[in-house]
Every structure is written in structure tokens, then in C-alpha cells.
py3Dmol code that shows the C-alpha trace and the ligand (Angstrom):
import py3Dmol

protein = """\
ATOM      1  CA  MET A   1     -16.542  -9.111  -3.127  1.00  0.00           C
ATOM      2  CA  ARG A   2     -13.352  -7.240  -2.305  1.00  0.00           C
ATOM      3  CA  GLN A   3     -12.380  -6.953   1.346  1.00  0.00           C
ATOM      4  CA  THR A   4     -11.523  -3.502   2.682  1.00  0.00           C
ATOM      5  CA  LEU A   5      -7.827  -3.269   3.540  1.00  0.00           C
ATOM      6  CA  VAL A   6      -6.417  -0.573   5.807  1.00  0.00           C
ATOM      7  CA  MET A   7      -2.626  -0.423   5.764  1.00  0.00           C
ATOM      8  CA  GLY A   8      -0.349   1.812   7.792  1.00  0.00           C
ATOM      9  CA  ASN A   9       2.912   2.979   6.239  1.00  0.00           C
ATOM     10  CA  TRP A  10       5.030   4.183   9.132  1.00  0.00           C
ATOM     11  CA  LYS A  11       7.841   5.409   6.865  1.00  0.00           C
ATOM     12  CA  LEU A  12      10.965   6.428   8.820  1.00  0.00           C
ATOM     13  CA  ASN A  13       9.205   6.707  12.154  1.00  0.00           C
ATOM     14  CA  GLY A  14       9.210   4.651  15.305  1.00  0.00           C
ATOM     15  CA  SER A  15      11.145   3.421  18.278  1.00  0.00           C
ATOM     16  CA  LYS A  16      10.944   0.206  20.249  1.00  0.00           C
ATOM     17  CA  SER A  17       8.548   1.761  22.741  1.00  0.00           C
ATOM     18  CA  MET A  18       6.404   3.354  20.045  1.00  0.00           C
ATOM     19  CA  VAL A  19       6.129   0.072  18.108  1.00  0.00           C
ATOM     20  CA  ALA A  20       4.937  -1.749  21.236  1.00  0.00           C
ATOM     21  CA  GLU A  21       2.439   0.961  22.195  1.00  0.00           C
ATOM     22  CA  LEU A  22       1.002   1.392  18.729  1.00  0.00           C
ATOM     23  CA  ILE A  23       0.634  -2.289  17.908  1.00  0.00           C
ATOM     24  CA  ASN A  24      -0.905  -3.091  21.272  1.00  0.00           C
ATOM     25  CA  ALA A  25      -3.373  -0.231  20.825  1.00  0.00           C
ATOM     26  CA  LEU A  26      -4.415  -1.479  17.381  1.00  0.00           C
ATOM     27  CA  LYS A  27      -5.186  -5.065  18.371  1.00  0.00           C
ATOM     28  CA  ALA A  28      -8.643  -4.344  19.791  1.00  0.00           C
ATOM     29  CA  PRO A  29      -9.889  -2.216  16.862  1.00  0.00           C
ATOM     30  CA  ALA A  30      -8.617  -4.854  14.424  1.00  0.00           C
ATOM     31  CA  THR A  31     -10.332  -7.663  16.351  1.00  0.00           C
ATOM     32  CA  ASP A  32     -13.567  -5.690  16.658  1.00  0.00           C
ATOM     33  CA  THR A  33     -13.786  -5.202  12.876  1.00  0.00           C
ATOM     34  CA  PRO A  34     -13.119  -8.674  11.411  1.00  0.00           C
ATOM     35  CA  SER A  35     -14.549  -7.608   8.047  1.00  0.00           C
ATOM     36  CA  VAL A  36     -11.625  -5.202   7.587  1.00  0.00           C
ATOM     37  CA  ALA A  37      -8.125  -6.467   6.852  1.00  0.00           C
ATOM     38  CA  VAL A  38      -5.494  -4.464   8.738  1.00  0.00           C
ATOM     39  CA  ALA A  39      -1.750  -4.264   8.103  1.00  0.00           C
ATOM     40  CA  VAL A  40       1.169  -2.221   9.379  1.00  0.00           C
ATOM     41  CA  CYS A  41       4.485  -1.506   7.639  1.00  0.00           C
ATOM     42  CA  PRO A  42       7.068  -0.501  10.243  1.00  0.00           C
ATOM     43  CA  PRO A  43      10.697   0.275   9.437  1.00  0.00           C
ATOM     44  CA  VAL A  44      12.716  -2.882   8.736  1.00  0.00           C
ATOM     45  CA  LEU A  45      14.582  -2.735  12.040  1.00  0.00           C
ATOM     46  CA  PHE A  46      11.347  -3.254  13.945  1.00  0.00           C
ATOM     47  CA  LEU A  47       9.951  -6.160  11.904  1.00  0.00           C
ATOM     48  CA  GLY A  48      11.138  -8.782  14.381  1.00  0.00           C
ATOM     49  CA  GLN A  49       9.643  -6.926  17.321  1.00  0.00           C
ATOM     50  CA  ALA A  50       6.420  -6.335  15.405  1.00  0.00           C
ATOM     51  CA  GLN A  51       6.200  -9.993  14.378  1.00  0.00           C
ATOM     52  CA  ALA A  52       6.400 -11.065  18.031  1.00  0.00           C
ATOM     53  CA  LEU A  53       3.806  -8.492  19.104  1.00  0.00           C
ATOM     54  CA  LEU A  54       1.434  -9.490  16.298  1.00  0.00           C
ATOM     55  CA  THR A  55       1.308 -13.175  17.258  1.00  0.00           C
ATOM     56  CA  ASP A  56      -2.341 -14.032  17.979  1.00  0.00           C
ATOM     57  CA  SER A  57      -3.579 -10.904  16.253  1.00  0.00           C
ATOM     58  CA  ASN A  58      -5.324 -10.502  12.907  1.00  0.00           C
ATOM     59  CA  ILE A  59      -3.040  -7.633  11.882  1.00  0.00           C
ATOM     60  CA  ALA A  60      -0.737  -8.445   8.979  1.00  0.00           C
ATOM     61  CA  LEU A  61       2.829  -7.248   8.658  1.00  0.00           C
ATOM     62  CA  GLY A  62       4.217  -5.332   5.701  1.00  0.00           C
ATOM     63  CA  ALA A  63       7.557  -3.903   4.615  1.00  0.00           C
ATOM     64  CA  GLN A  64       8.104  -0.568   2.871  1.00  0.00           C
ATOM     65  CA  ASP A  65      10.505  -1.564   0.096  1.00  0.00           C
ATOM     66  CA  ALA A  66      12.599  -4.517  -1.060  1.00  0.00           C
ATOM     67  CA  ASP A  67      15.675  -5.196  -3.082  1.00  0.00           C
ATOM     68  CA  ILE A  68      15.294  -7.211  -6.269  1.00  0.00           C
ATOM     69  CA  HIS A  69      17.946  -9.725  -5.195  1.00  0.00           C
ATOM     70  CA  ALA A  70      17.518 -12.578  -2.728  1.00  0.00           C
ATOM     71  CA  GLN A  71      21.060 -12.161  -1.351  1.00  0.00           C
ATOM     72  CA  GLY A  72      24.514 -11.004  -2.314  1.00  0.00           C
ATOM     73  CA  ALA A  73      26.825  -7.996  -2.320  1.00  0.00           C
ATOM     74  CA  PHE A  74      24.157  -5.283  -2.054  1.00  0.00           C
ATOM     75  CA  THR A  75      25.123  -3.247   0.989  1.00  0.00           C
ATOM     76  CA  GLY A  76      22.256  -1.823   2.973  1.00  0.00           C
ATOM     77  CA  GLU A  77      19.497  -3.731   1.183  1.00  0.00           C
ATOM     78  CA  HIS A  78      16.827  -6.196   2.375  1.00  0.00           C
ATOM     79  CA  SER A  79      15.380  -9.020   0.332  1.00  0.00           C
ATOM     80  CA  PRO A  80      11.842 -10.363   0.063  1.00  0.00           C
ATOM     81  CA  ALA A  81      13.163 -13.774   1.136  1.00  0.00           C
ATOM     82  CA  MET A  82      14.432 -12.226   4.376  1.00  0.00           C
ATOM     83  CA  TYR A  83      11.073 -10.592   4.983  1.00  0.00           C
ATOM     84  CA  SER A  84       9.426 -14.022   4.766  1.00  0.00           C
ATOM     85  CA  GLU A  85      11.367 -15.081   7.842  1.00  0.00           C
ATOM     86  CA  PHE A  86       9.747 -12.235   9.767  1.00  0.00           C
ATOM     87  CA  GLY A  87       6.186 -13.085   8.849  1.00  0.00           C
ATOM     88  CA  VAL A  88       5.881 -10.255   6.355  1.00  0.00           C
ATOM     89  CA  HIS A  89       2.891 -10.609   4.004  1.00  0.00           C
ATOM     90  CA  TYR A  90       2.831  -7.325   2.074  1.00  0.00           C
ATOM     91  CA  VAL A  91       5.655  -5.262   0.561  1.00  0.00           C
ATOM     92  CA  LEU A  92       5.152  -1.727  -0.753  1.00  0.00           C
ATOM     93  CA  VAL A  93       6.770  -1.193  -4.133  1.00  0.00           C
ATOM     94  CA  GLY A  94       7.115   2.080  -5.978  1.00  0.00           C
ATOM     95  CA  HIS A  95       6.032   4.415  -3.195  1.00  0.00           C
ATOM     96  CA  SER A  96       6.365   7.954  -4.536  1.00  0.00           C
ATOM     97  CA  GLU A  97       9.051   8.723  -1.940  1.00  0.00           C
ATOM     98  CA  ARG A  98      11.110   5.841  -3.368  1.00  0.00           C
ATOM     99  CA  ARG A  99      10.460   7.023  -6.906  1.00  0.00           C
ATOM    100  CA  THR A 100      11.411  10.650  -6.239  1.00  0.00           C
ATOM    101  CA  LEU A 101      13.948  10.516  -3.375  1.00  0.00           C
ATOM    102  CA  HIS A 102      15.664   7.299  -4.489  1.00  0.00           C
ATOM    103  CA  GLY A 103      15.252   7.654  -8.236  1.00  0.00           C
ATOM    104  CA  GLU A 104      13.321   4.427  -8.734  1.00  0.00           C
ATOM    105  CA  SER A 105      12.229   4.125 -12.351  1.00  0.00           C
ATOM    106  CA  ASP A 106       9.101   2.363 -13.574  1.00  0.00           C
ATOM    107  CA  ALA A 107      11.385  -0.468 -14.726  1.00  0.00           C
ATOM    108  CA  MET A 108      12.955  -0.819 -11.274  1.00  0.00           C
ATOM    109  CA  VAL A 109       9.536  -0.807  -9.638  1.00  0.00           C
ATOM    110  CA  ALA A 110       8.401  -3.536 -12.039  1.00  0.00           C
ATOM    111  CA  ALA A 111      11.457  -5.627 -11.159  1.00  0.00           C
ATOM    112  CA  LYS A 112      10.763  -5.174  -7.444  1.00  0.00           C
ATOM    113  CA  PHE A 113       7.133  -6.164  -7.946  1.00  0.00           C
ATOM    114  CA  ALA A 114       8.273  -9.400  -9.612  1.00  0.00           C
ATOM    115  CA  ALA A 115      10.905 -10.135  -6.952  1.00  0.00           C
ATOM    116  CA  VAL A 116       8.366  -9.727  -4.161  1.00  0.00           C
ATOM    117  CA  GLN A 117       5.934 -12.097  -5.853  1.00  0.00           C
ATOM    118  CA  GLN A 118       8.648 -14.639  -6.583  1.00  0.00           C
ATOM    119  CA  ALA A 119       9.337 -14.801  -2.846  1.00  0.00           C
ATOM    120  CA  GLY A 120       5.651 -15.574  -2.244  1.00  0.00           C
ATOM    121  CA  LEU A 121       4.791 -12.161  -0.816  1.00  0.00           C
ATOM    122  CA  VAL A 122       2.114  -9.712  -1.945  1.00  0.00           C
ATOM    123  CA  PRO A 123       3.335  -6.508  -3.600  1.00  0.00           C
ATOM    124  CA  VAL A 124       1.416  -3.307  -2.938  1.00  0.00           C
ATOM    125  CA  LEU A 125       2.068  -1.349  -6.125  1.00  0.00           C
ATOM    126  CA  CYS A 126       1.985   2.391  -5.425  1.00  0.00           C
ATOM    127  CA  ILE A 127       1.113   4.625  -8.364  1.00  0.00           C
ATOM    128  CA  GLY A 128       0.065   8.240  -8.716  1.00  0.00           C
ATOM    129  CA  GLU A 129       0.675  11.547 -10.399  1.00  0.00           C
ATOM    130  CA  THR A 130       2.453  14.711  -9.271  1.00  0.00           C
ATOM    131  CA  LEU A 131       0.652  18.027  -8.767  1.00  0.00           C
ATOM    132  CA  GLU A 132       1.934  19.286 -12.114  1.00  0.00           C
ATOM    133  CA  GLN A 133       0.688  16.170 -13.890  1.00  0.00           C
ATOM    134  CA  PHE A 134      -2.667  16.478 -12.094  1.00  0.00           C
ATOM    135  CA  GLU A 135      -3.026  20.095 -13.189  1.00  0.00           C
ATOM    136  CA  GLU A 136      -2.106  19.165 -16.759  1.00  0.00           C
ATOM    137  CA  GLY A 137      -4.817  16.506 -16.804  1.00  0.00           C
ATOM    138  CA  GLU A 138      -2.275  13.699 -17.156  1.00  0.00           C
ATOM    139  CA  THR A 139      -3.394  11.558 -14.217  1.00  0.00           C
ATOM    140  CA  ARG A 140      -4.764   8.641 -16.211  1.00  0.00           C
ATOM    141  CA  ALA A 141      -1.848   8.573 -18.620  1.00  0.00           C
ATOM    142  CA  VAL A 142       0.602   8.496 -15.700  1.00  0.00           C
ATOM    143  CA  VAL A 143      -1.066   5.692 -13.745  1.00  0.00           C
ATOM    144  CA  GLU A 144      -1.600   3.675 -16.926  1.00  0.00           C
ATOM    145  CA  ARG A 145       2.095   4.016 -17.791  1.00  0.00           C
ATOM    146  CA  GLN A 146       3.061   2.912 -14.275  1.00  0.00           C
ATOM    147  CA  LEU A 147       0.712  -0.088 -14.473  1.00  0.00           C
ATOM    148  CA  HIS A 148       1.788  -0.956 -18.000  1.00  0.00           C
ATOM    149  CA  GLU A 149       5.401  -1.357 -16.950  1.00  0.00           C
ATOM    150  CA  VAL A 150       4.459  -3.936 -14.308  1.00  0.00           C
ATOM    151  CA  ILE A 151       2.086  -5.788 -16.648  1.00  0.00           C
ATOM    152  CA  ALA A 152       4.696  -5.860 -19.418  1.00  0.00           C
ATOM    153  CA  HIS A 153       7.178  -7.376 -16.959  1.00  0.00           C
ATOM    154  CA  SER A 154       5.001  -9.817 -15.002  1.00  0.00           C
ATOM    155  CA  GLY A 155       1.808 -10.235 -17.046  1.00  0.00           C
ATOM    156  CA  ILE A 156      -1.727  -9.185 -16.203  1.00  0.00           C
ATOM    157  CA  ASP A 157      -2.397 -12.320 -14.135  1.00  0.00           C
ATOM    158  CA  ALA A 158       0.262 -11.185 -11.659  1.00  0.00           C
ATOM    159  CA  LEU A 159      -2.171  -8.486 -10.523  1.00  0.00           C
ATOM    160  CA  ALA A 160      -4.392 -11.260  -9.132  1.00  0.00           C
ATOM    161  CA  ASN A 161      -1.887 -11.625  -6.283  1.00  0.00           C
ATOM    162  CA  ALA A 162      -1.193  -7.984  -5.662  1.00  0.00           C
ATOM    163  CA  VAL A 163      -2.698  -4.815  -4.267  1.00  0.00           C
ATOM    164  CA  ILE A 164      -2.696  -1.430  -6.003  1.00  0.00           C
ATOM    165  CA  ALA A 165      -2.431   1.802  -4.046  1.00  0.00           C
ATOM    166  CA  TYR A 166      -3.405   4.970  -5.888  1.00  0.00           C
ATOM    167  CA  GLU A 167      -1.600   7.804  -4.146  1.00  0.00           C
ATOM    168  CA  PRO A 168      -1.656  11.213  -5.824  1.00  0.00           C
ATOM    169  CA  VAL A 169       1.731  12.666  -4.911  1.00  0.00           C
ATOM    170  CA  TRP A 170       0.146  16.060  -4.224  1.00  0.00           C
ATOM    171  CA  ALA A 171      -1.984  14.497  -1.471  1.00  0.00           C
ATOM    172  CA  ILE A 172       0.791  12.646   0.389  1.00  0.00           C
ATOM    173  CA  GLY A 173       1.656  14.286   3.679  1.00  0.00           C
ATOM    174  CA  THR A 174       0.166  17.573   2.530  1.00  0.00           C
ATOM    175  CA  GLY A 175      -3.205  17.429   4.259  1.00  0.00           C
ATOM    176  CA  LYS A 176      -4.831  17.642   0.808  1.00  0.00           C
ATOM    177  CA  THR A 177      -6.949  14.540   0.315  1.00  0.00           C
ATOM    178  CA  ALA A 178      -8.395  13.959  -3.115  1.00  0.00           C
ATOM    179  CA  THR A 179     -12.161  14.192  -2.842  1.00  0.00           C
ATOM    180  CA  PRO A 180     -13.913  10.820  -2.864  1.00  0.00           C
ATOM    181  CA  GLU A 181     -15.224  11.703  -6.332  1.00  0.00           C
ATOM    182  CA  ILE A 182     -11.767  12.498  -7.745  1.00  0.00           C
ATOM    183  CA  ALA A 183     -10.293   9.347  -6.219  1.00  0.00           C
ATOM    184  CA  GLN A 184     -13.199   7.209  -7.403  1.00  0.00           C
ATOM    185  CA  GLY A 185     -12.760   8.517 -10.942  1.00  0.00           C
ATOM    186  CA  VAL A 186      -9.114   7.430 -11.008  1.00  0.00           C
ATOM    187  CA  HIS A 187      -9.816   4.086  -9.307  1.00  0.00           C
ATOM    188  CA  ALA A 188     -12.512   3.323 -11.863  1.00  0.00           C
ATOM    189  CA  ALA A 189     -10.124   4.267 -14.676  1.00  0.00           C
ATOM    190  CA  ILE A 190      -7.461   1.955 -13.235  1.00  0.00           C
ATOM    191  CA  ARG A 191      -9.955  -0.901 -13.044  1.00  0.00           C
ATOM    192  CA  ALA A 192     -11.157  -0.225 -16.598  1.00  0.00           C
ATOM    193  CA  PHE A 193      -7.572  -0.208 -17.851  1.00  0.00           C
ATOM    194  CA  LEU A 194      -6.951  -3.610 -16.234  1.00  0.00           C
ATOM    195  CA  ALA A 195     -10.287  -4.941 -17.515  1.00  0.00           C
ATOM    196  CA  GLU A 196      -9.153  -4.361 -21.092  1.00  0.00           C
ATOM    197  CA  GLN A 197      -6.698  -7.180 -20.453  1.00  0.00           C
ATOM    198  CA  ASN A 198      -8.451  -9.382 -17.907  1.00  0.00           C
ATOM    199  CA  ALA A 199     -11.908  -8.623 -16.509  1.00  0.00           C
ATOM    200  CA  ASP A 200     -11.610 -11.086 -13.623  1.00  0.00           C
ATOM    201  CA  VAL A 201      -8.302  -9.652 -12.447  1.00  0.00           C
ATOM    202  CA  ALA A 202      -9.734  -6.128 -12.709  1.00  0.00           C
ATOM    203  CA  ALA A 203     -12.805  -7.042 -10.680  1.00  0.00           C
ATOM    204  CA  GLY A 204     -10.825  -8.801  -7.963  1.00  0.00           C
ATOM    205  CA  VAL A 205      -7.863  -6.548  -7.305  1.00  0.00           C
ATOM    206  CA  GLN A 206      -8.020  -4.309  -4.236  1.00  0.00           C
ATOM    207  CA  ILE A 207      -7.292  -0.674  -5.090  1.00  0.00           C
ATOM    208  CA  LEU A 208      -6.411   1.385  -2.012  1.00  0.00           C
ATOM    209  CA  TYR A 209      -6.425   5.166  -1.858  1.00  0.00           C
ATOM    210  CA  GLY A 210      -3.541   6.959  -0.143  1.00  0.00           C
ATOM    211  CA  GLY A 211      -2.809  10.588   0.599  1.00  0.00           C
ATOM    212  CA  SER A 212      -3.631  12.342   3.879  1.00  0.00           C
ATOM    213  CA  VAL A 213      -6.390   9.870   4.810  1.00  0.00           C
ATOM    214  CA  LYS A 214      -7.755  10.594   8.290  1.00  0.00           C
ATOM    215  CA  GLY A 215     -10.467   9.124  10.456  1.00  0.00           C
ATOM    216  CA  ALA A 216     -12.824  11.870   9.344  1.00  0.00           C
ATOM    217  CA  SER A 217     -12.226  11.407   5.609  1.00  0.00           C
ATOM    218  CA  ALA A 218     -12.058   7.605   5.444  1.00  0.00           C
ATOM    219  CA  ALA A 219     -15.774   6.787   5.401  1.00  0.00           C
ATOM    220  CA  GLY A 220     -16.460   9.039   2.423  1.00  0.00           C
ATOM    221  CA  LEU A 221     -13.632   7.401   0.478  1.00  0.00           C
ATOM    222  CA  PHE A 222     -14.634   3.858   1.440  1.00  0.00           C
ATOM    223  CA  ALA A 223     -18.214   4.501   0.322  1.00  0.00           C
ATOM    224  CA  MET A 224     -16.990   4.715  -3.277  1.00  0.00           C
ATOM    225  CA  ASP A 225     -17.450   1.623  -5.448  1.00  0.00           C
ATOM    226  CA  ASP A 226     -13.848   1.230  -6.529  1.00  0.00           C
ATOM    227  CA  ILE A 227     -12.045   2.316  -3.346  1.00  0.00           C
ATOM    228  CA  ASP A 228     -11.185  -0.813  -1.388  1.00  0.00           C
ATOM    229  CA  GLY A 229      -9.280   0.638   1.523  1.00  0.00           C
ATOM    230  CA  ALA A 230      -6.480   3.015   2.387  1.00  0.00           C
ATOM    231  CA  LEU A 231      -2.724   3.257   2.569  1.00  0.00           C
ATOM    232  CA  VAL A 232      -2.175   5.607   5.482  1.00  0.00           C
ATOM    233  CA  GLY A 233       0.983   7.517   6.407  1.00  0.00           C
ATOM    234  CA  GLY A 234       0.806  10.240   9.049  1.00  0.00           C
ATOM    235  CA  ALA A 235      -2.484   9.112  10.581  1.00  0.00           C
ATOM    236  CA  ALA A 236      -1.143   5.566  10.964  1.00  0.00           C
ATOM    237  CA  LEU A 237       1.232   6.824  13.668  1.00  0.00           C
ATOM    238  CA  GLN A 238      -1.653   7.802  15.944  1.00  0.00           C
ATOM    239  CA  ALA A 239      -3.530   4.822  17.359  1.00  0.00           C
ATOM    240  CA  ASP A 240      -6.856   6.663  17.744  1.00  0.00           C
ATOM    241  CA  GLU A 241      -6.762   8.075  14.244  1.00  0.00           C
ATOM    242  CA  PHE A 242      -5.758   4.776  12.614  1.00  0.00           C
ATOM    243  CA  ALA A 243      -8.414   2.921  14.641  1.00  0.00           C
ATOM    244  CA  ALA A 244     -11.030   5.381  13.346  1.00  0.00           C
ATOM    245  CA  ILE A 245      -9.955   4.623   9.771  1.00  0.00           C
ATOM    246  CA  ILE A 246     -10.219   0.879  10.462  1.00  0.00           C
ATOM    247  CA  ARG A 247     -13.717   1.316  11.906  1.00  0.00           C
ATOM    248  CA  ALA A 248     -14.751   3.408   8.895  1.00  0.00           C
ATOM    249  CA  GLY A 249     -14.086   0.378   6.725  1.00  0.00           C
ATOM    250  CA  ALA A 250     -16.458  -1.919   8.625  1.00  0.00           C
TER     251      ALA A 250
END
"""
ligand_1 = """\
9
PGA
P 0.017 10.333 4.254
O 0.976 9.257 3.529
O -1.191 9.575 4.750
O 0.843 10.886 5.364
O -0.351 11.337 3.233
C 0.437 8.256 2.699
C 1.554 7.462 2.090
O 2.608 8.035 1.775
O 1.424 6.241 1.895
"""
view = py3Dmol.view(width=600, height=400)
view.addModel(protein, "pdb")
view.setStyle({"model": 0}, {"cartoon": {"style": "trace"}})
view.addModel(ligand_1, "xyz")
view.setStyle({"model": 1}, {"stick": {}})
view.zoomTo()
view.show()
């Protein structure tokens, strides 16, 4: 039985006061719904503050990206090993904004996935097609290619200690959520693709949906067999909206 996981990706948003307000407001909804796993991914600068605020809560901490190196002459980067010191459990890898705005290739994403796991953290592998690819009917080919690169690098068993987030690029920050039926179709295809290589890994891995998820749309998505939670951007910055998504997973 896969646990529902609701994860907030704050992207480049926040301030010290906002971090305190938001995390404090999320503690009660997270405690009231123990069947739902909850995580937040604030900007790196706020991880220490978030770690302190999350003591005695059941909300996990995540980071939005990681370098592939543990340390060294890599100006501006942050390593998975450093995240461990701040109580980070999850690390997003391959978010579409990293792939498009920072030119991250499938190979780089696969290397990041491996580096995160080697540090003992759980990678959240973000995959998904662009609007053009969606309209051309290439969705499955795209997500399979993105998955293949990680499996070729780390092996299928590595997916047993990871989370997948299917995020159609055309639905991120656009207000256009894929319908539950469209999302379910892709999630089922992802699981079937993994099952060709290891049925147990395929059955166990949590596959989150991401892309304009709101309190009002979450329940319909979570009702689908292969949708195991949500990776939430914009709505994760509003305590009431994120709390509604958490409750929809209970
Ligand atoms: P959104 O972002 O919910 O604002 O569409 C989701 C994401 O980028 O993870």
C-alpha cells in the first residue's frame, strides 16, 4: 500500500517571516492527517530555519536541487551531504525549470539522482513532457526516455528508494491541470514501464502528480489508482490551499 505524499516546492519564494508563518500553519493539518506524508522544499537559505521549526512535527524537509559533488571548487552549489546536516530527507532532481532554465540534460539529472541516493537521501525524480510534445502524442516516449536514463545509470532497484513526480510542463504554473484521467493514464504507463523491469519496484514506488494542483482539484487526482500524491508549487505558498491538498489525501 503506497502512502499519499504531498510535497510543496516553494521554488524561489520566501522570507524568514514567511517561512515561519507557513510552517507553523501547516503543523496542525499535517498532524491531523497522519495517513498523509507531508514535505516542504524551501529555498536552500531557509533550510536551517525550517529544520528548527519542523522539530517535533511530522513534516519532512526537502531541497529543490543538488550538485553531483560532495564538496570542492563548485561555486554557488550545494551538495546532498550538506543537506543531510540540515535534516533534509527529499531532494528534487530534474524539475522542468532546472531542465529548461539551467540546461540540465537527462544525463545530468541521472547523475544528480545517483548523488542524492549515495548521500542517503531520497531523490524525487521530476519528469514530464512539454506542450508541443503533448500535442504530438509523445508523452509516453518522453517520460520513458527520462526514466530510462536514470535506470541505465543507477539500475531499476534504485527506484525502490525514490519518488517519481510526473509534471507535464504545460501544467506547471499555468493553471492548466491535467485531468485526473489524463494524469492517471500517464502514471499507469510509467508504472507499466517500470514493471517490465521489476514488478515489485513498480508496485511500490510513489508517483506524484504536479502541475497547478489546488485544494479543489486534489481529491479527484488522488482518487486515481496510480496517483500517490502531489508535488505542489504555487498552492504550496498559501497555507489554507496547501492544507486543503493535504486533507484531500486523507
Ligand atoms: P505549480 O508548480 O503547482 O505552481 O504548477 C508545480 C511544480 O513546479 O512542481
